[in-house]
NUFI-682245 format. One record per residue (C-alpha): residue in one letter; x, y, z. Coordinates in pm, whole numbers, plus 50000, padded with zeros to 5 digits. Layout:
aXYZ/...
% end
This chain:
m130461743918540/h127291726918719/d124791745418966/l125251717919221/v127051682819267/i126061662719527/r129141637019582/g129841604019716/a126031595519770/r124581559619763/i122511566519417/v118991549419476/d117881560119131/g113801552119185/t113891525118911/g114471496419144/a117911490119009/r120521482219266/s122101511219437/r125551523819361/q127961548719483/g128441579019282/d127931616619219/l124981636319084/a124981671218889/v122111694418852/m122011723218599/g119051745218517/g116811724918767/r117301692418581/i119691663818652/a122461668018428/e124621636818492/v124691606918739/g128061589318774/g131661595818906/s133971626418885/l131471649518743/g133371681618769/r132951711818960/a130041731019052/k128851764119207/r127721745619489/e128941711119611/i127551686519882/d129541659220016/a126631631420104/d129271611020295/g127551578220163/l123921591420266/a121281576120027/l120291598519741/a116691592719591/p113941608519399/g111671631619604/i108781611819729/v105381615819488/d102221622119703/p099111618019463/h096521619919760/t096591652719932/h094161678320023/y096281709820046/d094121730719838/a093001756420115/q096161755920283/l098481764619970/t096621797219959/w098331806720300/d101241780520300/a103221776120005/a105541752320182/a102661727320214/r103691719020594/p104671693120683/s104961671420367/v107951690120202/e110091684020528/l109201647320516/g110641642220208/v107631648619963/t108461665819659/t105421666219431/i101811666319548/a098261662919392/i095751683419541/g091771680519527/n091231644619583/c087591628219672/g086131655619511/f086451680919732/g088421717019702/i088091752319707/a087601760019310/p085451765519125/c083561786619412/r081521816819410/p081801841019674/a078471832819805/d079261797219842/r082561803920015/d081691798720377/r079501769320296/t082631750620098/l084821757920398/a082261745320674/s082101715520456/l085661709620471/t085651715320828/q083481683920853/v084531659620580/e088221665120617/g088781675020995/m090061710920911/p089951734021183/l087091763221048/e088631791421222/a091911783621050/l090231779020715/r088371815220741/a091341830820864/g093691820020609/t092281811420288/r093141835420022/w090111839719766/e091561855219481/f090091832419229/e086411819619139/t087011795018852/y089191765818847/p091551782718596/e091841810618784/f092911788619086/l095751772918895/a096961805518802/f096531818619152/l098901790619241/e101151798618989/r101341836919051/h102181833319407/g104591802319380/v104611768119578/v107401748019725/p106421714819595/n105541706119222/v101741707619248/a099141688719026/g095351694019079/y092181677419040/c088941694018945/g086551681319207/h083171669619173/s081441683219468/t083201716719395/i081381714519037/r078241703819149/t078001731619406/w079111756919150/v076231746018921/m073401735119181/g074121758919498/e072401743719788/d070811718019588/a073881700719520/s073561680519853/r069681676019827/r068971659919476/a069901643119148/a071011668018852/r069171677218576/d070321673518197/d070821707918169/e072961707718506/i074841680918391/a075751694518068/k077171725318269/m079241704118493/r080901687318171/s081751722118054/i083631735318357/l085261702218380/g086451708018022/e087751740218125/a089401728318398/l091261700318204/a092141724717941/a093791745918180/g095851717818297/a094061698018588/i095441664218625/g092061650018622/f088531646818781/s087791634319139/t084731621419293/s083651601119602/t080941575619669/f082041569920019/e079181569420306/g081551585220553/h082171617320350/n079661642620492/g079521679720512/e078321701720753/g075701689220998/g076201655220848/v074391663620508/p076211640920232/m078781660320015/p077311667519682/s079301642219469/r077531612019680/l073861628219523/a075171618319176/e073081593818994/e075111569918732/a074151589918421/e076061621118599/l078941601118661/r078941585218318/a078681618518140/l081501634718336/n083711604518275/r083071608017914/a084131643117918/l087661629518015/g087531606117718/e086421635117485/s089131656717599/g091721631117555/r093461642117901/g093381637918287/h092411606318470/f089401597018689/m089991594419091/l087181581119295/t086991572119673/k085071541119700/g081981537719906/a080611500419979/h078311498319696/t080511511919407/t081901479119241/i085311477519058/g082981461118793/f081151492818739/l084311514918749/e086001493118488/s082941499518282/l083601536618310/a087061532818226/a086171513717907/e083771542017802/s086581569217847/s089661548617786/r091331571618052/p093421558918377/m091331552718683/f092491555219049/i090611539719329/a090771549419701/a090771535519938/l091951500619963/l092971492720314/e093031462120525/d089721456520739/n089841432221012/l086111426620985/n086301423620599/p090001402720580/g091051401220238/r088591426420082/a091051449819982/l093671423119808/a090401408619636/e089521443519494/l093101447219351/e092771412919215/e089811424319020/i091801456218935/g094581432218784/q091811414518589/a090771445718470/q094171456118350/a094481424718152/r091521433817937/g093331467617881/r091511490718129/r094081512518318/l092891509018658/y095071512918986/g094001508119360/m095471534219580/v096731518319913/g098301527420245/c101581517620375/s100691528620756/p098281517921009/m095321546120991/t095131557321337/m093191589221453/d093051609521739/f089661625821832/t087131638522094/l083531631122106/a082941671922031/s083871657621673/a083991618421661/y085121617321283/p085791576121312/f082241569421398/e080631594321132/i080341567020861/l077371551721072/a074051561620994/a073151560721330/w075631585721402/t074341613921151/p072181630521458/a075461636321650/i076991652521363/a074341681121337/l075001687421706/y078861690721705/r078361729421782/d075621724322041/k077201709122328/s074081707222529/g072451688522293/l075341667022196/h075491656222571/q071601649222556/l072101626922236/y074941607422365/r072911598722702/d069731586622475/r069161550322470/a067611546022148/f070711564721980/r073121543322177/d071161510122052/a071121522221694/v074751528721708/r075321491221885/g073081477721626/e074871491521332/l078431483121485/e077311447121513/r075891440921179/g078221432320905/v079061459920658/r081601465020384/e083531496020444/r083501514320755/e085971537020955/f085521527921293/t085071488221377/p084031475321694/q087511468821864/w087301486122164/d090751467622245/k092111492422007/l090421525122140/d092881541522361/l092131570122630/v095211592522556/k094431621922765/a091851625723015/a090151662323088/k089751658223443/p092841654123674/e091191624123877/n090791605423554/e094361609323451/r095141575923596/l093111558523331/e095541573923047/g097161549622816/r094541522522876/t091711509122613/v088311516022643/g087571477722615/a089831471222928/l088121499423129/a084551488723041/s085421454623111/e086701461323459/a083671484323529/g081021454323401/r079751477323137/d079251477222771/p081961494022603/l079871517122417/d077821527922733/w081051532422916/f082531554622630/l079831575822583/d079121579722972/f082751587523038/g083121613822730/v080031631122849/d081351633623208/e084401649423076/d082461674522854/c083481656522540/r086971668322574/t088781632822628/q091331627522359/f090941593022225/s093081574221981/v092101544221765/d093631520421535/i091251519221259/l092371501820941/n095611487420797/a096741475021125/d098011438921043/d101621440920863/a100911403620720/s097701414420544/v099131448320411/k102231436420253/p100531420419958/l098691455219882/l101881470619879/a103611446219663/h100641443519399/p101741454119053/y098601476619021/s098811494719365/t100051527919434/v100931538719785/a098771568519791/l096671577520087/s098351603520303/d095331627520291/a098081653520403/g096481687020467/a093381671120602/h092401658020927/l094861680221079/t093501673621444/l093091637121399/f096111623721256/c099061631321017/d100131608920765/a102191629920538/g105361611620636/f104041578720470/g106941575420248/l109731578020529/y107471552020693/m107971530120387/l111451534020417/a111891525520803/h109241501920880/w108841482620547/a112401483920397/r114801488620707/d112721472821003/l110981443920849/g113161439920533/a109741431520347/f111231453220070/t114721462419964/l115691499619989/e115561501319626/a112071487719585/a110671508719838/v112151540119682/a110591527519343/k107191522919491/l107201557819637/t108771575619323/a108921563318969/v106081539819017/q103801568219164/a104941592818862/r104441565918591/a101121557218710/f099811593018752/r101711603818419/i103861629918573/p106521633018298/d110401634918396/r109821630918783/g110511603618997/r113661591218858/l117461598518891/a118341601518528/p119771626318303/g117131649918187/c114681645818488/w113881673618689/a116191674319004/d113481664719278/l115791649519532/l115821633219867/l118861629920071/f118611605520371/d120401581320626/p118881545620557/a119831539020913/t117831565621080/v115101574920834/g111621578220955/r109261598821112/g109001610621501/p106131606821737/k103101626421698/r103071662221865/r100731689421861/v101521724121734/r099531757321703/d100881770721387/l097631773621162/p096151807321088/g094151820121413/g096371797121648/a094471766821558/h096491734521636/r097201703721425/l098911670621458/t102391665021295/t105341641821303/p109071656121239/a111141637120998/l113981614221102/g117131607820920/v116461634820636/h119391656920560/g118101674920260/v115301679620019/f115621694919649/v112691706919443/n113991714019082/g117471714219203/e116941740019490/q117381726819843/v114461736120079/v114971715020336/d118371704820540/g118721683920874/n117191710321068/g113911714120836/l112671738920629/i115591763620545/e114541800920606/g114231819420290/h114151788620078/g112211801119795/r109391789719598/p111201765319349/g107951741519272/r106091740918947/l102331741118872/l102271708618697/r099691715318370/a100991689818127/f100781649418164/d101861620917958/s098761605817769/
% end
């Protein structure tokens, strides 16, 4: 007798093959059979024609700290995700000495938009080294399956302390970093992650440690991957990091490489696709490079008390240092020299940035003063034009007048469907930029998979349902070398998503106060999701997370070569 049979489902198996009606049986956490009339089970579910697909694989999250207090990785599992990778971009909480804990959390607050009070209240420090961190997760249990990167900035901080964000590393320090990375890979890390992206700044606007690494350091750590014969290299790319340079790293290590973040930018139209074409050419030469792309528009909500979308601008760095000094921040925002520097940088052509000078895409969402509520829902561009003002001047003056409490929302990147579609369809792209667990007060893209199924497959018809599911499941698992996941086939783990293709999607953004210490975050509810199963155990039904669902996820330590 099977443990579970789901009957009468539209089977979308993850391979891209045409869907078919049938049943699916689970035994011992794995898929036992797929077909018809599969016999009895301890538990049976009538799918009544709903689609049954593999659970979504999300290889770009930042749940490292959150998993220490929230094993369910909210809200990802509720949004159909059954497997996640943490530690992207070189960020994380391990390895970390006790003396560096507060600095690490403060940097995460800045670089990844995580409330500091929540991190301090919630993070459980029962580890120091990276192997101890993995053991902690395994000991306490997780709801989704979890793979972890060992991050460059955390390794650098462990070896160099405060100097990690100040200078280049010495040869002896690089040797120590290589040793730590080797230990992490031996313990089961999925790979090594780093960042050269100019927008990645820690507390006070200081560059995250990985940005101080010279080429010799990157090459040495990359070679450690090759020497270990395991793991892959993940990098969030800055403006001056070329695909050619990254191909040279892949050639040295012979390991897979994943490059983020390839997003459509209206100021640099076609750049992301051109980089994917370079990646394709590298693949033709035998290098295993992949581009990490997003399927959703990148929209951020923010206030001028912490204006993350602007932080890639060098001219904005003085503001970052004053985020905790409201009086000083007001004074800076009024300063003509500061404004002229920001304006000048916005007007210059740059290769990559978070905010582009599209004031017509910057909305005033919620005013702080009642007399300004009539302006809500309008763009800064329109409001500045009506006032006969420069939009940057209007924006900063209005924000200061409201004590930097005005809530704004901006469409930053990936807003043009016609330009995004070729990125999603490219043979060497992975749909992998949710950033789930980060930017908690700015945006929530944990439901990217449901958006792919709703917007791209159902609403636009740009992909068949089968092709969209494949991009989110089997293609991801295969690229990231995660064995026996992402497909509905006998022997594969039973990570399952049961949903209604006619109603699937994600609901409107909403603010909830469910973080430690009562801090708030943005989230989006799932629509049309009727069940999520991890290793054969149902953890989500049509009402969300099931109370007492347990922790059926596995810490993933073994990967295909």
